[in-house]
C-alpha positions, 0 to 999 in steps of 0.5 A: 377763442379761450376754448381754442387757446386751451385746446392748442396748448393742451396739444402742444404739451401732450406732443412735447411730453410723448417725444422723450418716449420715441427717443427711448424706443430709439435708444432701445433699437441700438441705433449708431449715435450721432454727433458722438464728440458734440458734447465735449466742446468748449463752445457751441452756437445754435438759433432759436425759433419759438412760440410764446403765450404771455399775459400781465398780472395786474395790482389795482390801485385806490384810484376813484374817478370824479363820478365815484367809480373804481376799476378793476384790471385782469388779464384777458388770457394767455396771448400767442407771441413769435420768437427768434433768438440765438444760442452761445453755450459754454460747457463749464464741466461734464453736465453743466453748461452756461448759456446766453440766449438772446431773443426778440419776442413779437406779440400782443397782450390784452388786460380786461377792466371792469367799472363799479360804482360806489355800491360795488354794481358793474357799471357799463361793459367791460372794456379791453386794451391791447398792449403790443410789447416788442421786447429783446431778452438777453437772459443766461441760464445754467442747464443740467443735463442727464447722462446721454441715451443713445440719441436723446439726452433730457436737461433742465435749466434756471436763470434769468436776465436784463428784458428791453422793451422796443415799442414806446408808442405814446398814442397807446393807452398803457405805456410800459417801461423800458426795462425789466429783469426776468427769471425763469426755469425749464426743461427740454430734450436733446436729440442728436441728428446726423448734423445738429442737436434738435432741442424741443423746450419748454420754459416759464418766465416772469418779470420781477419789476413793475412795467407800468409807465405812469410817465405818460403825459398824452393820456392826461385829460383823456378817457385812457387815463384811467387804464393807467391810474387804475393800476397799481402795479404790472408785471409780465409773464410768459410760457414758451415752447421753443425749438433749439437747433444747436 
């Protein structure tokens, strides 16, 4: 499964990097520019469809159970997620825009746990815990665009904002906090069609706050207690390939 994910990510990255050469060929053919006044608009809006690949980074605590076992946790690898969102873009000056992109993300992430005895030997089999966050992000980005070439224009962006977790199911082994703050950066390409701008975008974001909710009384006295007790810090990160229609 991990090899399949690697192949998928490689194919997506290859296709993403090949798009500029297609646009450059279009420019060299001297095509008529589409939407020639669109970059002069004070405001414009759009929507986002995206594929995210996220996981958690974990820091182990010094928790030892009654049998003298301690536990190591690690991400099970990048897991896919689906994203849909909106775009509100404000033109500040030439080449520089401020945009807000509220996004809903639906996905699943997994954390592996390995048990060790006092001598450092592995005990039993590795266990995996599934976490299914449903998040709403409200980031603000500064977007700097290069000069337009025909119907093609590259850009970079940086920013961040709050993130809210809507899945608060107390029956799950790991409970996440409601609030986080994310920062991110990325780049993309604007392709000007006859009716709208199509913008594939690659972005990396990571959370700044600990997401592990230790106020989880439902797991007290159960075997699931170790999944929270053995983690000192849990932070989120996600790689997103999005398709913007503006």
